[in-house]
N, C-alpha and C positions, 0 to 999 in steps of 0.2 A: 907470540904466545896465545894460547886459547884457554877459555874459561868456561866451566859449567855455570849454571845458575847459582849454585851454592858458593862456588869459589869467587865469582864476580860479586855476589852480595857481600861476602866477607871482606873482599878487597875494598869495596866502595862504602861499606858501612850501611847498607840498605838490606831490607828483608827480601827473601826469595819471592814472597807474595807480591812485593812491589815490582820486581823485575818481570814477573809473569803478567802483572796488570799492564805494565808498559808495553809488553808484547801484544796483549789483547787489543789495546787501543791504537797500536801502530806507531807508537812514539819511539820504541826501541825494539826492533826485531833482531833475533839472533842471526848470526852469520849463516848458520846451517843447523839442521837437526841430524844428529848422528844415528847410526844403525840401531841404537838402543832406545831412540826416541827422546834423547836429552837435548836441550837447547845448548848450542855452543856459540860463544861470543869471541870475536877477534879484536884486534887493536882498534879498528874502526868503530866498533860498538862501545869499546871502553871509552874512547874519546867522546862519543855521542852521549854516553851516560854522564861524563864529567860536565858537558855542556848543560844537560838537563838539570843536574844538581846545582850548578851555578845559578841557573834561572830560578829554581825553586828557592834558593837561599835569598834571592832578591825579591821574593814574593810574587813571582809571575805564575799565573794559573796553568795547569796542565793543558788546558784547551789552547791557550795562547802559545805555550811552548811548542805544542804539536804543529801549529801553523808555521812557526819560525823554523824549526829544525827539519821539517819535511819539505820546506820550500826548495825547489831546484836551485835557486840562486843563493841559498844559504852558504855563507863563507865562515868556516870555523875559526880562521885566524882573526878575521875582523870581529867576530863575536867575542873572542877572548879579550881583545883590546877594549871592547865595550864593557865587558864584565869588569875588567880591571878599573876602568874609570868610575863605574858605579860603586865598586867596592871601596875605592879611595874616597869617594864622596861620603859613603856610609861611615867609613872610619873617621873622617874629619868631623862628622856630626857626633859620633860617639865620643871622640876625644874632647870635643867642646863640652858635652854633658859631664864627662868624667872630671874635667878640670873644674867645672862648676860645683860638682859634688865635693871634690877635694877641698875647694875653697870654703865651702859651707861647713865641712867638718872642722877645718882649722879655725873658722870663726866661732863655731860652737864650743871649741876647746879653749877659746880665748887667745889664740896665737896671732890672729889678724882681725881687723875690723872689716865688715862687709855690709854695704848698704842694702836695703830691700830691693832697690833697682837692680843691683848686681846679681841678686839671687835668681832673678828671672831672665837675665840676659841670655843664658844658654838656650832656654826654651824659645825665646823670641827669635834669636838668630836661626835656630833650627827651623822654625816656622817660616821665616823668610826664605831660607835656602830651599826648603821643600816646595814652596810656592813658585820660586824662580825656576826650579828644575822642571816642575810639571807644567806651569802655565805662563812662565815669564815671557817667552817669545810672543805668544798671542796677546798677552796683556800690553806689552810695550808697543806692539804693532797697532793695537786698537786704541790705546789711551795715550801713548807717547811715553818716552823715557822719563820725562820730568814728573809726570803724574805717578808713575810706578815708584820712582825714587822717593817722592814725597810720602807716598803710602808706606813704604818700608821704614822711612825715618820716623813717621808717626808711631808705627808699631814699636820700634826700638826705644822711643821716648815714653812709652806707657809707664805709668806708675804701677806699683803692686796692686793697688785697689782697682785700677782700670783693667789690668790683666785679668784679675778675678772676675770682674764684671763681664768682660767680653767672652770669657770661657763659659760663664754661667748663662749668658745670653744665647750662646751657640747651642747649648744643651736645651734651653727652653724653646728655641726655634725648631730644633729637630723634633721635639715632643709635640709641639703644636702643629707642625706640618703633618706629622703622622696621623694625628687626630683629625685634621682637616681633610686629609686625603680620604679617610674612611667615609666622610660625608659625601664625597664625589662632587661637591659644589665649590668651585674656585671663587665664586662671588659671595659665598656664605661668610658669616661672622668669624668662624675659626680660620678660614683661609685668608681672610683679610687681616686678621691678627698676625698670622704667619708672615704675610707680606710686610706688615709694619715692623715686626721683629727683625725681618731680614734687612730692612732699611736701617734700623738702629744698629744692627751688627756691622753693616757696611760702613757706617759713619765713624766707627772706631778705626777704620783703615784708610778710608778715602779722605783726601784733603778737602774736597768739596763734593756735595751731593747734587745730582740733578735727576729728574724723573726720566729723562731720555736715556741717560747712562744706566740707570737702574733697569729700565726695560730692555736695553741692549744686552746687559749682563744676563738677564733672565733668559733671553733668546739664545745666548751662547751656551747656557746650561743644557739646552736641548740640542744645539747644532754640534757642539764639541763632544765627541764620544767619551772622553775622559770625565768631563763634568757629569754627563748623563749617567755614566756607569756609577759614579759616586753617589748621586742622588737616588738612582734606581736600585741601589744595592739591596736595600731591605724590601722595597716594594716597587716593581716596575711601573713606570708611568708617573712617578713622583716628580721628575724633572719637568715634564710638560705641565703637570698640575700646578707646580710652583710658578712656572712661566706665565700661565694663564692668570693665576691669582695676582701676580705682580703687574701684569698688563692692565688688569681691572683696577688695581690699587693706584697705579700711576696715571691711568687714563690715556696711555700711549698705545696707539694701534701699530 
């Protein structure tokens, strides 16, 4: 079966403007242009659009999607299996939070008792799962399974007050780092304050702290593209700036 832009947009629930844009950037080309100048899409393009929408649902940027789906080695069947795994992970995280909310509702209505620790379990478990999914392999390879497991256990055992403290500290760190970056001086007082705050934040998760490990983590922020992209999201160059500030703070070359 073939589709025009309007019919495909209606089928997939996307605008015709989106489909035209996908054509312009080369991520979804029509199968052909008919004699009247209309874009015509076939089954292959329908399947490609489904893949694109799956990736978009998972929060992948169009730039990254384009690299994946236009790669000659792209395997649609394997990609679908990968989508399924990621969606299952996402569902498991949502189920955990939903269960936590339902439990909180029952507690507020007096049907069950719920400790303050239980109220934050869903958030803490999700944080651990997200970290394991994104950085687990690298962290375990660099620091060992025991250290990572101890760090996860420390997070799960956080009290409500500690959880509030660490989330507040993370916010303060981001704000201070942004202000320090504007000065351009990793050795300046603001940058060194950011490095100190970073150490304090780490100590909520690490079972023990060392200057060498701190410096090594800072270097990984630059070497690992995922960490780098996270820190450089608001201002490119932030990851390297933080690395330099931490190296000065720890005195590790």
